[in-house]
C-alpha positions in Angstrom: 4.5 110.0 -1.0 7.3 107.7 -2.2 8.9 107.7 1.4 5.9 106.3 2.4 5.3 103.4 -0.2 8.7 102.1 1.0 7.9 102.4 4.6 4.9 99.9 4.2 6.9 97.9 1.7 9.4 97.6 4.4 6.7 96.2 7.0 5.2 93.8 4.0 8.6 91.8 3.6 9.2 91.9 7.2 6.1 90.2 8.1 6.4 87.9 5.2 9.9 86.5 6.7 8.8 86.4 10.1 5.5 84.1 8.9 6.5 82.6 6.2 4.0 80.6 3.9 3.9 76.2 4.7 4.9 74.6 0.8 2.0 72.1 0.0 1.9 68.9 -2.2 0.1 66.1 -2.8 -1.2 64.0 -0.1 -0.1 61.0 0.8 3.6 59.5 -0.3 5.9 60.5 -3.0 8.5 58.6 -4.2 11.6 60.9 -4.6 14.1 58.6 -5.6 15.6 55.1 -5.4 12.8 53.1 -7.6 12.6 51.7 -10.7 15.9 50.2 -10.1 16.8 48.0 -13.0 19.8 45.3 -12.0 21.3 41.9 -11.2 20.7 39.8 -8.6 22.2 40.6 -4.7 22.9 44.3 -6.1 22.9 47.4 -3.5 21.9 50.6 -4.8 24.0 53.6 -4.1 20.5 55.5 -4.1 18.5 55.2 -1.1 15.0 54.5 -1.6 13.5 58.1 -0.5 10.1 59.2 0.1 8.2 61.8 1.0 5.1 62.4 2.8 2.2 65.1 2.9 -0.7 65.2 5.0 -4.6 65.4 3.7 -4.2 69.2 4.1 -1.0 69.0 1.8 1.4 70.0 4.3 4.7 68.2 5.1 4.2 65.2 7.4 7.1 66.0 10.3 7.8 63.0 12.7 5.9 60.4 11.5 6.4 56.4 11.4 7.0 55.4 7.8 8.0 51.7 7.5 9.7 50.2 4.1 8.8 46.3 4.0 10.1 43.7 0.9 7.3 42.3 -0.8 7.8 38.5 -1.1 8.6 36.5 -4.8 5.6 35.1 -6.5 4.5 31.4 -5.5 6.2 28.9 -2.8 4.8 28.6 0.4 7.0 30.3 2.2 8.6 32.5 -0.6 11.3 34.6 0.1 11.2 38.7 -0.3 12.0 40.0 -3.3 14.2 43.4 -2.0 15.5 43.6 1.0 15.4 46.4 3.3 17.5 48.3 6.2 18.3 52.0 8.2 20.6 53.8 6.4 23.7 53.0 7.1 23.0 49.2 7.6 23.3 46.5 5.6 20.0 46.0 4.0 19.2 42.3 4.3 16.1 42.5 6.6 12.1 41.8 5.3 11.5 45.3 6.7 13.0 49.0 8.3 11.2 52.2 9.8 12.2 55.7 9.4 10.8 58.7 10.8 10.1 61.7 8.7 12.5 64.7 9.2 11.5 68.2 8.8 11.3 68.2 5.2 8.8 65.2 5.5 11.2 62.9 4.1 12.4 59.3 5.4 14.5 56.8 3.7 15.7 53.0 3.5 19.1 51.4 2.3 17.8 49.0 -0.7 19.2 45.4 -1.6 18.2 43.1 -4.6 17.2 39.9 -3.5 18.4 36.7 -4.9 15.8 35.3 -7.2 14.9 37.0 -10.9 12.4 39.0 -11.8 10.0 41.9 -10.4 10.5 42.8 -7.0 8.6 45.4 -5.0 8.8 47.2 -1.4 6.0 48.4 0.1 6.0 52.0 1.6 3.6 52.7 4.2 2.4 55.5 6.9 0.6 53.6 9.2 -0.6 56.9 11.7 -2.2 58.6 8.8 -3.2 55.1 6.6 -1.0 56.2 3.5 0.4 53.3 1.0 2.4 53.4 -1.9 5.4 50.4 -3.7 8.5 50.8 -5.0 9.6 48.9 -8.0 12.3 47.1 -9.5 13.4 44.4 -11.6 16.1 42.1 -10.7 18.2 40.5 -13.5 19.9 37.1 -13.5 23.4 37.1 -12.3 26.2 35.9 -14.5 26.2 32.0 -15.5 28.2 29.6 -13.4 26.5 26.3 -14.2 24.7 24.3 -16.9 21.2 22.7 -15.8 19.9 19.9 -18.2 16.7 18.5 -17.6 15.9 15.0 -16.8 19.3 14.1 -15.2 18.7 10.4 -16.0 15.9 8.6 -17.7 14.5 5.8 -19.7 12.7 5.9 -22.7 11.9 3.3 -25.7 13.2 2.7 -28.7 12.9 4.9 -32.1 10.7 7.6 -29.2 11.8 11.4 -29.4 11.9 13.7 -26.1 13.2 17.2 -25.6 15.8 18.2 -22.9 15.0 21.1 -21.0 18.1 23.2 -20.4 19.0 25.9 -18.8 22.6 28.2 -17.9 21.9 29.1 -14.6 23.4 31.9 -12.0 24.7 31.4 -8.5 20.9 31.5 -7.4 19.6 29.2 -9.9 18.1 31.8 -11.6 17.7 31.1 -15.7 19.7 33.2 -18.3 18.4 32.7 -21.9 22.4 32.2 -23.4 22.6 29.6 -25.8 23.8 25.7 -25.5 25.4 23.2 -27.6 24.2 19.4 -27.4 26.5 15.8 -28.0 25.5 12.9 -27.9 28.5 10.2 -27.3 26.4 6.8 -28.0 25.4 5.0 -30.4 22.2 4.2 -28.3 20.8 7.9 -28.6 21.2 11.1 -31.0 20.6 14.9 -30.4 19.4 17.5 -32.2 20.6 21.0 -32.3 17.5 22.3 -30.8 17.9 19.5 -27.8 15.9 16.6 -28.8 17.1 13.4 -28.1 16.5 10.2 -30.5 17.0 6.7 -28.9 18.7 4.5 -31.8 19.2 1.2 -30.0 19.2 -0.6 -26.6 21.6 0.7 -23.9 23.1 3.3 -22.3 23.9 7.3 -23.8 25.4 10.1 -22.8 24.4 13.3 -23.9 26.4 16.4 -23.1 25.3 19.9 -22.9 27.5 23.2 -22.7 27.9 26.8 -22.6 30.5 29.2 -24.6 31.8 29.6 -21.0 32.8 25.9 -20.4 30.0 25.2 -17.8 28.3 21.4 -18.7 26.1 19.0 -17.8 25.2 15.9 -18.7 21.9 13.8 -19.2 21.8 10.0 -19.0 19.2 7.8 -21.3 18.3 4.3 -21.1 17.0 2.8 -24.0 14.9 -0.1 -22.9 12.5 -2.8 -24.5 8.8 -2.1 -23.9 7.4 -4.1 -21.1 4.4 -4.0 -18.0 5.8 -5.7 -14.9 3.8 -6.4 -11.8 6.0 -5.8 -8.6 5.5 -5.9 -4.9 5.8 -2.7 -3.2 5.0 -2.0 1.2 1.9 -1.1 0.7 1.0 -3.9 -2.4 1.0 -4.4 -5.9 1.8 -2.2 -8.9 1.2 -2.5 -11.8 3.7 -0.2 -14.2 5.0 0.3 -18.1 8.9 0.4 -18.1 9.3 3.8 -18.7 7.8 4.2 -15.8 4.5 5.4 -17.5 0.6 4.0 -16.5 1.5 3.3 -12.8 -1.2 2.1 -10.8 -1.9 -0.1 -7.4 -4.2 -2.9 -7.7 -6.8 -2.7 -5.5 -7.6 -5.0 -2.5 -4.2 -5.7 -2.1 -2.3 -4.6 1.2 0.7 -6.6 1.5 2.4 -9.7 -0.4 5.7 -11.8 -1.0 5.5 -12.9 -4.6 3.7 -11.7 -7.7 3.4 -13.7 -10.7 1.5 -13.4 -14.1 -0.6 -15.9 -15.8 0.0 -17.0 -19.5 -2.5 -14.4 -21.0 -1.4 -11.5 -18.5 -5.0 -10.2 -17.4 -4.8 -12.5 -14.0 -2.0 -11.7 -11.0 -0.8 -14.4 -8.8 0.0 -13.6 -4.9 1.2 -15.1 -1.7 0.6 -12.8 1.6 3.6 -11.6 3.5 4.1 -14.0 6.1 5.2 -17.6 6.8 1.2 -18.9 7.5 0.1 -17.5 4.4 -2.3 -17.9 1.7 -2.5 -18.5 -2.3 -4.7 -15.6 -4.3 -5.4 -14.5 -7.6 -6.9 -10.9 -8.9 -8.2 -9.8 -12.1 -6.3 -6.6 -11.2 -9.3 -4.7 -11.2 -11.8 -6.2 -8.6 -11.0 -7.6 -5.1 -8.4 -11.1 -5.3 -10.2 -14.3 -4.3 -8.5 -17.2 -2.2 -7.1 -19.1 -4.6 -7.7 -22.8 -3.0 -10.7 -23.1 -0.8 -10.6 -27.2 -1.0 -9.2 -29.0 3.2 -5.7 -29.7 1.9 -4.2 -29.5 5.4 -1.5 -26.6 4.4 -1.1 -24.0 7.1 1.5 -22.0 4.5 1.3 -21.3 0.6 4.2 -19.7 -0.5 6.2 -18.6 -3.8 3.2 -19.4 -6.3 4.7 -19.7 -10.3 2.5 -20.6 -13.4 3.6 -23.4 -15.3 4.4 -21.8 -18.8 1.0 -23.2 -20.6 -1.2 -21.6 -17.7 -2.6 -25.0 -16.1 -0.9 -25.2 -13.2 0.6 -23.4 -10.0 3.4 -24.5 -8.5 3.9 -23.4 -4.9 6.0 -24.1 -1.6 3.4 -25.6 0.8 3.5 -26.6 5.0 1.5 -28.7 6.8 1.4 -28.9 10.8 3.3 -32.3 10.4 5.4 -31.4 7.5 7.9 -28.5 6.6 7.9 -26.7 3.4 7.6 -29.1 0.1 6.9 -28.5 -3.5 2.8 -28.3 -4.4 1.1 -27.7 -7.6 -2.8 -27.2 -8.1 -5.1 -26.4 -11.2 -5.0 -22.7 -12.0 -8.9 -22.5 -11.0 -7.4 -24.0 -7.5 -9.0 -27.3 -7.7 -6.8 -30.4 -7.2 -4.0 -29.4 -5.0 -1.3 -32.2 -4.6 2.0 -32.9 -2.8 4.9 -33.2 -5.9 8.1 -32.7 -3.9 9.2 -33.8 -0.2 12.3 -34.3 1.3 12.4 -35.6 4.8 15.2 -33.5 5.7 15.2 -30.0 4.4 13.0 -27.3 3.1 11.7 -27.0 -0.4 11.2 -23.7 -2.0 10.6 -21.3 -5.0 9.6 -23.9 -7.4 9.7 -23.0 -11.1 7.7 -25.1 -13.2 8.8 -25.3 -17.4 6.3 -24.8 -20.1 4.4 -27.9 -19.8 5.2 -28.5 -16.5 7.1 -31.7 -16.6 10.2 -30.2 -14.8 10.0 -28.3 -12.0 13.3 -26.2 -11.0 13.3 -25.4 -7.3 15.3 -24.3 -4.2 16.1 -26.4 -1.3 18.8 -27.1 1.7 18.1 -30.8 1.7 21.7 -31.6 0.3 23.7 -28.9 2.7 21.4 -26.7 5.4 22.0 -24.1 5.9 22.9 -23.7 2.3 20.2 -23.9 -0.6 21.4 -25.8 -3.9 19.2 -25.9 -7.3 17.5 -28.9 -8.5 15.6 -30.2 -11.1 12.1 -32.7 -10.5 10.6 -34.4 -13.4 7.5 -34.8 -12.5 6.5 -38.0 -14.2 9.4 -40.0 -12.4 9.7 -37.8 -9.5 13.2 -38.4 -9.9 15.8 -35.2 -8.3 18.8 -34.0 -10.5 21.0 -31.5 -8.4 22.0 -28.5 -10.9 24.1 -26.1 -8.9 25.0 -25.0 -5.4 24.2 -21.4 -3.4 20.6 -20.7 -5.1 17.3 -19.1 -5.1 14.9 -18.2 -7.4 15.1 -20.3 -10.1 13.1 -19.6 -13.2 12.3 -20.8 -16.3 13.3 -18.9 -19.7 10.6 -18.8 -22.5 11.4 -22.0 -25.0 13.0 -23.7 -21.4 16.5 -23.6 -23.2 18.0 -22.1 -19.7 17.1 -21.4 -16.2 17.8 -18.2 -14.5 18.7 -17.9 -10.6 20.5 -16.0 -8.0 23.6 -16.8 -6.3 24.7 -13.5 -5.2 25.1 -12.7 -9.0 22.4 -13.7 -11.6 23.2 -16.8 -13.4 21.5 -18.9 -16.1 22.5 -23.0 -16.6 21.0 -25.5 -19.1 18.7 -28.0 -17.7 20.9 -30.9 -18.1 23.0 -28.7 -15.8 25.8 -27.7 -18.4 26.3 -24.1 -19.6 26.7 -22.6 -16.0 27.4 -19.2 -16.6 27.2 -15.6 -14.6 25.7 -13.0 -16.4 26.4 -9.9 -14.1 29.5 -8.6 -13.2 31.4 -10.0 -10.0 31.1 -8.0 -6.7 27.0 -7.0 -7.7 24.7 -8.6 -5.8 20.8 -9.2 -6.1 17.7 -10.3 -3.9 15.8 -13.0 -4.8 13.0 -12.5 -7.7 14.0 -12.8 -10.9 11.9 -13.3 -14.3 12.6 -12.8 -18.2 10.6 -10.8 -20.7 8.5 -12.5 -23.0 11.1 -12.8 -25.7 13.5 -14.3 -23.5 16.1 -11.9 -24.3 16.4 -9.8 -21.0 16.1 -10.4 -17.3 14.7 -8.1 -14.9 15.8 -8.0 -11.4 16.4 -6.2 -8.2 20.3 -5.3 -7.0 21.2 -5.0 -3.6 20.9 -0.9 -4.0 17.3 -1.4 -4.2 17.4 -0.5 -8.2 15.5 -2.7 -10.5 17.7 -3.4 -13.5 17.4 -5.0 -17.0 20.1 -7.6 -17.8 20.9 -8.7 -21.6 21.8 -12.5 -21.7 23.8 -11.7 -24.7 26.3 -9.8 -23.1 25.2 -9.0 -19.6 24.4 -5.1 -20.9 22.9 -3.8 -17.5 20.4 -0.8 -17.6 19.0 0.3 -14.6 15.3 1.6 -14.3 16.0 4.7 -12.3 11.6 5.3 -11.2 11.5 1.9 -9.3 13.7 2.1 -6.2 10.3 0.9 -4.1 9.6 -2.1 -6.1 10.2 -5.5 -5.5 10.5 -8.9 -6.6 9.0 -8.0 -10.3 7.0 -10.1 -12.6 7.4 -9.4 -16.5 3.5 -9.3 -18.3 3.9 -11.6 -21.3 
């Protein structure tokens, strides 16, 4: 009996070795190793992503194609992949890789974390079996290499506050939570330990921001007077506050050469953008209308400007038989009349005093092709010569000075005395300047296409960085 039992056991054991029972597992993809990694940008984990695939019946899926695909980061139109993958032994820099399961039903891919901090993922699929799973990763920022402060350059009215947006960044620009310090080295603005900037005095302020590692950035703050301007653009007229807010386009205007406000600041006067142009007015919300409808014989109306009392508009007009001369018309478009004409020379850029008794204008009547500054006394018709090489004269509020452009920006008294350049030598400006209502500032456009404020008292220049598309600004009264 014992011998018989031993023989039976031996036979059964032999049968089991020749026909082993197939191990089973849960159907689908099982992530064995290499997922849930937490590391910094660009890291290359030593452990590959290893998965095991079982069929619906639970047996190992051998020789099945497994696809590893790095998923895109969140946001953006064409976002990069969050985690790179690659075949075993190759750099994991691609968006996808393919492996085939071995005899154990396993497949793997190399992993490389991406450049953007945040969550990352690799999708694992077995197309022929319809299986899919996702391996998750956490990507931390790298070491800090820079400090970034925003805005980099801004303007603000006096006695206002705003908070800087500051972060320490790694080599790919990912923000880090590292602490920073703030320091303002100008009387124009102060800054708190939390990065709140308060404007104190008109001028240009510098705020320095740094971290413990010595990385630093600078924010520039221009403290400016309050005001609103109208200016020409390539597509019409824009009205905007000096700090860049409340910008809007005047409807119905497509192109202009010159812009001016009326006395109350509710009407704009402008000329069309060619030599055979006309004068128009608009209330800034409705369609513009032609100013002069009476028959004048004029074929061109250019460079209009209101008198200080708002009763008259002065402009340069041209008839079919005469070249440019100085004309005026009442603000309602009535009583157009020629008031100054030179048989030899062009008169343009008429700028009336507050009561219209004197008109400063530019003309080449003396020295073609160069222009000079002249002063017409409207009651007597007497014309005084004030300065050479001039365009864009403009009276100050109160009529004590005339500003003009001659390469730089100058001022002169109406008696021809006190000529003074208020911008640095070497800096150039385009035609078209205007005064602030208080007479403390002049706004102009420099030859690098920036609008600037120039303080009359000391020549302080403050750039308005938002306005590179604006030209020939007119300060609203």
